[in-house]
C-alpha positions as CSV (number, residue, x, y, z in Angstrom):
1,M,0.0,-0.1,0.2
2,F,3.0,2.4,0.9
3,K,4.3,1.8,-2.7
4,I,0.8,2.6,-4.2
5,M,0.5,5.9,-2.4
6,S,4.0,6.7,-2.9
7,L,3.7,6.4,-6.8
8,I,0.4,8.5,-6.2
9,V,2.3,11.4,-4.5
10,G,5.2,11.1,-6.8
11,G,2.6,11.8,-9.6
12,I,0.8,14.7,-8.1
13,V,4.1,16.4,-7.5
14,L,5.1,15.9,-11.1
15,M,2.0,17.1,-12.3
16,A,2.1,20.3,-10.3
17,M,5.6,20.9,-11.7
18,G,4.5,20.3,-15.3
19,V,1.8,22.6,-15.0
20,Y,3.8,24.9,-13.6
21,V,6.9,24.7,-16.1
22,L,4.2,24.9,-18.7
23,S,2.7,28.4,-17.5
24,V,6.2,30.2,-16.7
25,T,8.3,29.0,-19.6
26,D,8.6,30.7,-22.8
27,V,10.9,27.9,-24.4
28,Q,10.9,27.8,-28.2
29,F,12.4,24.7,-29.7
30,P,11.6,24.3,-33.2
31,S,11.3,20.3,-33.4
32,I,8.8,20.8,-30.5
33,Q,5.6,23.0,-29.9
34,W,5.3,23.5,-26.1
35,P,2.0,24.4,-25.0
36,Q,1.6,27.5,-23.2
37,I,-0.9,27.9,-20.2
38,Q,-2.0,30.9,-19.4
39,L,-2.8,30.9,-15.8
40,P,-2.0,34.6,-14.5
41,D,-4.0,34.6,-11.3
42,V,-2.4,31.6,-9.9
43,N,-0.6,31.6,-6.1
44,W,2.2,28.9,-6.8
45,V,3.1,29.4,-3.4
46,I,-0.4,27.9,-2.1
47,V,0.0,25.5,-4.7
48,G,3.3,24.4,-3.3
49,W,1.6,24.1,0.1
50,V,-1.0,22.3,-1.0
51,V,1.3,19.8,-2.6
52,I,3.3,19.5,0.0
53,V,0.9,18.9,2.6
54,G,-1.3,16.3,0.4
55,G,1.9,14.3,-0.3
56,L,2.9,14.4,3.3
57,V,-0.4,13.1,4.3
58,S,-1.2,10.8,1.6
59,A,2.5,9.2,2.7
60,G,1.5,9.2,6.3
61,T,-1.9,7.3,5.1
62,G,0.1,4.7,3.2
63,L,2.5,3.9,6.3
64,I,-0.2,3.3,8.3
65,A,-1.8,1.6,5.9
66,S,0.9,-0.5,5.4
67,R,1.7,-1.1,9.3
68,L,-1.8,-2.4,9.6
69,T,-2.0,-5.2,7.5
């Protein structure tokens, strides 16, 4: 169970980082068309804290569930 929760937490963190990178970067490669997401009113500090706290809660839940079985 802990491994599954770790994969979920890792996926959430990667998703949040990917959305952040796509919204703030202006990288232009001729062969790759990066999508540009316009998110002007996003407070990235709050998003970061939500991801960190959610990750810790999910990891703690997975750890407790793995100890119970």
